[in-house]
C-alpha positions in Angstrom: 13.9 -14.5 -4.9 11.4 -13.9 -2.1 12.9 -12.8 1.1 10.6 -14.8 3.3 12.9 -17.4 4.9 12.8 -15.6 8.3 9.0 -16.1 8.4 8.6 -19.6 7.1 8.0 -21.2 10.5 5.5 -18.5 11.4 3.6 -18.9 8.1 3.5 -22.7 8.3 2.0 -22.5 11.8 -0.5 -19.8 10.9 -1.7 -21.5 7.8 -2.4 -24.6 9.9 -4.0 -22.8 12.8 -5.8 -20.3 10.5 -6.7 -17.3 12.8 -5.4 -19.0 15.9 -2.2 -17.1 16.2 -2.8 -13.5 17.0 0.2 -12.4 19.0 2.4 -9.5 18.0 4.9 -10.6 15.3 2.9 -13.6 14.3 1.0 -14.1 11.1 -2.4 -15.7 10.5 -4.8 -16.4 7.6 -8.6 -16.6 8.1 -9.2 -18.7 5.0 -7.4 -20.2 2.0 -8.1 -17.2 -0.2 -7.7 -14.6 2.5 -4.7 -12.4 2.8 -2.0 -13.4 5.2 -2.1 -10.9 8.1 0.7 -9.8 10.4 -0.1 -8.6 13.9 2.0 -5.4 14.5 2.9 -3.8 17.8 0.6 -1.1 19.3 2.3 1.9 20.8 3.3 5.5 20.0 5.3 6.9 17.1 6.3 10.2 15.6 4.8 10.6 12.1 5.3 13.3 9.5 8.5 14.8 8.1 11.0 17.3 9.5 11.4 20.6 7.7 14.9 19.5 6.7 13.9 16.3 5.1 14.8 16.3 1.4 11.9 16.3 -1.1 9.5 17.0 1.8 5.9 17.9 0.6 3.8 20.6 2.1 0.9 18.3 2.8 3.0 16.1 5.1 2.5 18.8 7.7 4.2 18.9 11.1 5.7 16.0 13.0 3.2 14.6 15.5 3.0 11.8 18.0 0.3 9.2 17.4 -0.9 6.4 19.5 -2.2 3.1 18.3 -3.8 1.7 21.4 -5.6 -1.2 19.8 -4.4 -4.6 18.4 -3.9 -4.2 14.7 -3.2 -6.7 12.0 -2.0 -5.6 8.5 -1.8 -7.8 5.4 1.8 -8.8 4.9 1.6 -8.1 1.1 -0.4 -5.9 -1.2 -3.6 -7.5 -2.4 -2.7 -9.7 -5.4 -4.3 -10.2 -8.8 -5.1 -13.8 -7.7 -6.9 -12.6 -4.6 -8.9 -10.0 -6.4 -9.7 -12.5 -9.1 -11.1 -14.9 -6.5 -13.5 -12.2 -5.4 -14.5 -11.3 -9.0 -15.2 -14.9 -9.9 -17.1 -15.5 -6.6 -19.4 -12.4 -7.0 -19.4 -11.5 -10.7 -18.2 -8.0 -9.6 -17.5 -5.5 -12.4 -15.0 -2.8 -11.6 -16.0 0.8 -11.8 -13.5 1.7 -14.5 -16.3 2.2 -17.0 -17.5 5.4 -15.4 -17.0 8.3 -15.4 -13.7 7.8 -17.1 -13.1 4.7 -19.1 -10.1 2.5 -18.9 -7.0 2.8 -16.7 -4.5 5.6 -16.5 -1.4 4.3 -18.3 2.3 5.0 -18.5 4.3 4.3 -21.6 8.0 4.5 -22.4 7.6 8.1 -23.7 5.8 8.9 -20.5 2.5 9.7 -22.1 -0.1 9.4 -19.4 -3.8 9.0 -20.1 -6.8 6.7 -19.9 -6.7 3.7 -22.2 -10.1 2.1 -22.8 -8.8 -1.5 -23.1 -6.9 -1.4 -19.8 -8.3 -2.6 -16.5 -7.1 -4.7 -13.5 -7.0 -7.9 -15.5 -5.2 -6.3 -18.5 -3.4 -3.3 -17.2 -1.3 -2.6 -20.2 1.8 -4.7 -19.3 2.4 -8.3 -18.3 1.7 -9.2 -14.7 1.7 -12.6 -12.9 -1.0 -13.6 -10.5 1.3 -12.8 -7.6 1.7 -9.2 -8.7 -0.3 -6.5 -6.9 -3.8 -5.9 -8.3 -3.8 -2.4 -9.9 -6.2 -0.2 -12.0 -8.6 -0.3 -9.1 -10.5 2.6 -7.6 -11.3 3.2 -3.9 -14.8 1.7 -4.6 -13.3 -1.4 -6.2 -11.0 -1.9 -3.2 -13.9 -1.3 -0.8 -16.0 -3.9 -2.6 -13.3 -6.5 -2.2 -12.9 -5.7 1.4 -16.6 -5.8 2.1 -16.8 -9.3 0.5 -13.8 -10.5 2.5 -15.5 -9.2 5.7 -18.8 -10.9 4.8 -17.2 -14.2 3.8 -15.1 -14.5 7.0 -17.3 -12.8 9.5 -14.3 -10.6 10.4 -14.3 -6.7 10.3 -11.7 -6.3 7.5 -11.2 -2.8 6.3 -8.9 -0.4 4.6 -6.0 1.2 6.6 -6.2 4.8 7.6 -3.4 7.0 6.4 -2.1 7.2 10.0 -2.1 3.5 10.4 -0.3 3.1 7.0 2.5 5.4 8.0 2.8 3.9 11.5 3.0 0.4 10.0 5.5 1.6 7.3 7.9 3.1 9.7 7.7 0.1 12.0 9.3 2.0 14.9 11.8 3.9 12.8 12.3 7.6 11.9 13.5 9.4 8.8 12.4 9.0 5.2 12.9 5.2 4.9 12.5 2.3 7.3 15.8 0.8 6.0 17.9 3.7 7.1 19.3 6.8 5.4 21.2 5.3 2.4 19.6 6.0 -1.0 21.3 3.1 -2.7 19.9 0.5 -0.2 16.4 1.1 -1.5 16.5 -1.7 -4.1 17.0 -4.3 -1.4 13.6 -3.3 0.1 11.4 -1.7 -2.5 10.5 -1.6 -6.2 11.1 2.0 -7.1 12.2 4.4 -9.8 15.8 3.2 -10.2 18.7 3.4 -12.7 16.8 1.2 -15.1 13.7 3.4 -14.8 15.8 6.5 -15.5 17.2 5.0 -18.7 13.7 4.0 -19.9 11.8 7.1 -18.9 14.5 9.8 -18.7 13.2 10.6 -15.2 14.8 12.0 -12.1 15.1 11.9 -9.1 15.7 8.2 -9.0 17.3 5.9 -6.5 21.0 5.1 -7.2 20.5 1.3 -7.6 18.8 -1.3 -9.7 15.9 -3.3 -8.3 15.6 -5.7 -11.2 12.0 -4.8 -12.2 10.8 -2.5 -14.9 7.3 -2.3 -13.6 5.4 -4.1 -10.8 7.1 -7.0 -9.1 5.6 -10.1 -7.4 4.6 -9.1 -3.9 7.2 -10.0 -1.3 10.1 -9.8 -3.8 12.1 -7.6 -1.5 13.1 -7.5 2.1 10.4 -6.7 4.6 10.3 -3.8 7.1 11.2 -4.5 10.7 7.6 -5.6 11.4 7.5 -8.2 8.7 5.5 -6.2 6.2 6.5 -6.2 2.5 6.2 -3.5 -0.1 5.0 -0.8 2.2 7.1 1.5 0.1 7.2 1.1 -3.7 5.7 -1.4 -6.1 2.2 0.1 -6.0 0.7 3.1 -4.3 -2.0 1.9 -1.8 -5.3 3.5 -1.2 -6.1 4.5 2.4 -9.5 5.4 3.9 -8.7 9.0 4.5 -10.2 11.9 2.7 -8.0 14.8 1.4 -7.5 17.9 3.6 -5.9 21.2 2.8 -3.4 20.8 5.6 -2.7 18.6 8.5 -4.3 20.8 11.2 -6.6 18.6 13.2 -5.3 15.3 11.9 -6.4 12.5 14.3 -3.6 11.1 16.4 -5.4 8.0 17.6 -5.1 6.0 14.3 -8.6 6.6 13.0 -9.2 7.8 9.4 -9.7 11.5 8.7 -13.0 11.7 7.0 -15.7 14.0 5.7 -17.1 14.9 9.1 -13.6 16.4 9.7 -14.1 18.7 6.8 -12.3 16.5 4.4 -12.9 16.3 0.6 -14.0 12.7 0.3 -14.2 12.8 -3.5 -10.4 12.7 -3.2 -8.6 10.0 -1.1 -5.0 9.5 0.1 -2.8 6.9 -1.4 0.5 6.1 0.4 3.8 4.3 -0.2 4.8 5.3 -3.7 5.1 2.9 -6.7 7.5 1.5 -9.3 7.6 4.9 -11.0 8.3 6.8 -7.8 11.7 8.3 -6.9 13.2 9.7 -3.8 10.6 12.5 -3.8 7.7 10.1 -3.3 9.0 6.9 -1.8 9.2 8.2 1.7 7.3 7.1 4.8 5.7 10.5 5.3 4.8 11.1 1.6 1.1 11.1 0.7 -0.7 11.7 -2.6 -4.3 12.6 -3.3 -6.4 11.1 -6.1 -10.1 11.0 -7.0 -11.9 8.0 -5.5 -12.9 6.7 -8.9 -9.3 7.0 -10.2 -7.9 3.9 -11.9 -4.2 3.8 -12.4 -1.4 1.3 -13.3 0.2 2.7 -10.2 -2.4 2.1 -7.4 -3.5 -1.0 -5.5 -4.3 -1.6 -1.8 -3.9 -3.9 1.2 -6.2 -4.6 4.1 -6.3 -4.2 7.9 -8.1 -5.9 10.8 -8.6 -4.6 14.3 -8.3 -7.6 16.7 -9.9 -8.2 20.0 -7.4 -8.2 22.9 
């Protein structure tokens, strides 16, 4: 069941008004095939993890205060298969999965991980509905969709920066999870490595609950974070615009992406949020991975952002 009842009135208004509603906490949609966007509060927040945080990774660096001084809208849901299909059918776009590695990186029940030639975003190796997140997409594929969305709407849609992603995920909270400090509450809010996953894959550390899904779930299947955003943790990792850096020294604190001109390795990018295979070590607000920009995986999708005029 989709936990969207609290936002029905907002959604109904925004769909009728299209982009007319752009106040904090309100949603809007620029076109029928466009993602539904949520305007989030600007302000300051403390990002990163404390040294005592369990499963903390070294690349999360020090805690730091960031300031988002501009008006930002984030898509309420991960980009769906239906939305990506609309783009492909409108443009004839072919994903980059053919080169330099063919197929999509795939998980099986015996945890064999490798590229499978026949797998791509449309046939990722397991059954998905059209309202599931689009996966098996590289950074270039995500960027192509976003460029088309921007051109077709005349709006500057873009990928989130890593800082923006964590800021939006936390939604004014601290600690590893926006829902609080209880491990077993995860399955109310996120599609994660849970008790079912442990039985199927013999994997730990998992969350001590059952979210009801073996692999990806329809977007919005779980409760949102305090700012009305769904699946910011779990379901699918999500590409961000940032390049990979050796450590967090010099990370921007104004929300902008950390790019090549900042001595980043832009052949590798920074996914955030964790996925359905991710346990307590990776499904945390501060956790960040790094993967090659052409990497295609059953675990990675994306969502979009839009800077709004005041």
